[in-house]
Residue, then its C-alpha position, 0 to 999 in steps of 0.5 A: x892648204x892646197x891652191x889649185x887653178x880654181x883658187x887663183x881668180x879669187x886670190x888675184x881679185x882680193x889681192x888687187x883690192x888690197x893692192x891699192x891700185x898697184x901690184x900690176x895687172x893680175x891677168x897675165x900673172x894668172x895665166x903664168x900661175x895657171x900654166x905652172x900649176x897645170x904642168x906641175x900640180x897644186x901649190x901647198x900654202x903654209x903658215x909662217x909658223x910651219x917653217x923650220x927655223x933655218x928654212x930658206x925663204x926667197x921672195x919673188x915679184x915683178x917690178x917696174x911701171x904698170x903702164x909698161x907691164x900691160x904691153x911688155x908681156x913676160x915669157x914666163x920663165x923670168x921669176x924662176x930665173x931670178x930665184x935660181x940665180x939667188x940660189x946659186x949665189x947662196x949655194x942652196x935651194x929655197x925651201x919655200x917662196x913668198x910674195x913680196x907684196x899683196x898686189x895683183x900680178x905679184x900675188x900670182x908669180x910666186x905661185x908659179x915659182x912654187x909650182x915649178x920648184x915643188x916648194x910651198x908658198x908662205x901665206x904672208x908678204x912684206x907689205x900687206x898691200x902694194x908699195x912702189x919701192x923695194x925698201x917698202x917692206x916689213x922685212x926692211x923695217x925690222x932689219x932684214x937685208x934685201x941682198x943678195x938679190x937678182x933681176x931677170x928679163x924675158x931675154x934670159x939676162x940676169x943680174x946679181x946685186x949686193x948692196x950696202x943697204x936696202x935703199x941702195x938695192x932699190x936705187x940700183x934695181x930700179x936702174x936695171x929695170x929701166x935698162x931691161x925695158x921698164x919691167x923686170x923680175x926680182x928675187x930679194x930678201x933671202x930669209x930664214x924661217x925665223x926671220x919670216x916669222x918675226x917680220x912678215x905680215x901673216x895671212x894675207x894670201x888667204x885673206x885675199x882669197x876670202x875678199x875675192x870670193x866675197x866680192x865675186x859672190x856678194x849680193x851686197x855692196x862691195x864695201x859690205x862684202x869686203x867688211x865681211x871678209x876682213x872682220x876676223x883679220x888683222x886689218x881694220x874695218x873698211x869704209x867708203x871714203x867717196x863715190x863719184x865720177x872721174x873727171x881728170x887723170x894726170x898720169x905719166x911714166x917717170x923714173x920707172x914708176x907711173x905717177x900722177x893724180x886722179x880727180x873725182x867729182x862726187x855723186x850721191x851723198x858726195x855730190x858737190x864735193x871733190x876727191x883728189x888721189x895722188x899715186x906712185x904706182x899705188x894710191x898714196x893719199x886722198x884729199x876731200x875738198x883739199x883736206x887729207x882724209x886718208x894716207x899711206x900706209x892705210x889702203x886706198x882702193x878705187x873700185x867700179x861703183x857697180x861691180x866692186x872690181x878694183x881699178x888699177x892706177x894705169x887703168x883709171x879713165x875719164x868718165x868712170x863711176x867709182x867708189x873709193x874704199x879705205x882699209x886700215x892697215x895692221x898695227x905692224x905697218x903703223x909703228x914709228x919705224x914703219x912710218x919712217x920707211x913708208x909714211x906720207x912724207x917719204x913720198x913727198x906728200x905734205x902731211x903726216x900720217x892720217x890714219x883711218x879709224x879702225x874702230 
């Protein structure tokens, strides 16, 4: 499947919906990916089972606080610089690249890398959504080392990391990201084709494209459009959790993350109720009148009530009329091993996993 510049809009929109409020602003990523495809030609998007067993696949992404990323624009060369630093360390070129997560800007940068290097992009990722930390990957859950890894910034600086485990990778990389101004560009989890096939969440980029097209073209309500796009996928059935007006946003940038909560007063059938959503870059858990109704790893996405456009956590504003949508995650993300890495209690939420129904 060939991805051209005309496909980027739908992929970015769908990935931002799947990104649960995080993953960065897709607009800048679209510009970088568009320029790369215009310069170098379309990107071939392949399925994990098309990889050779010994192919080298490198993951690329932006990391840092979304509140910083909206002001600290990339020069454009950073994702490629981090990929090439890992290639030099390994002594071989990548055979393919792949997104780290299914989120706004991080759905776009890998297309730029693929176009510039003339390699395919794998239709998969390691989160099936967006998560805030580098160990929040199915690659990590199922035994892949995140290093050697590299970070790059817009000034041409690169740093190579070799750590004892993937939690240490996150800790050291987060510190370097802060030193690089709050945003950096990371390449990590170098994998063989076999490791990708065994650990990645398949089909997420094409699903993002389907969701984006459905929401962009629908005459239905956004939840119905998303439901249509996901009905044949490995995700569960989307549901509207709440609709209302944002009455308070408590948001701060802390330790390289944007953290806080948003409070929504109900409208329509949810009048007289209140929803609180806690976030750390991404939406982590939602309470209705104090009762947990959805938590990580399931997807909690805030959208514009009228247009269905997703609203990222750094863009939440007082007075916005919104719908809150829940989407059950694939089973690979709900195993005990997975919940030990990204369950609610790993983020400090005072609850166990509250799964959305996927019936």
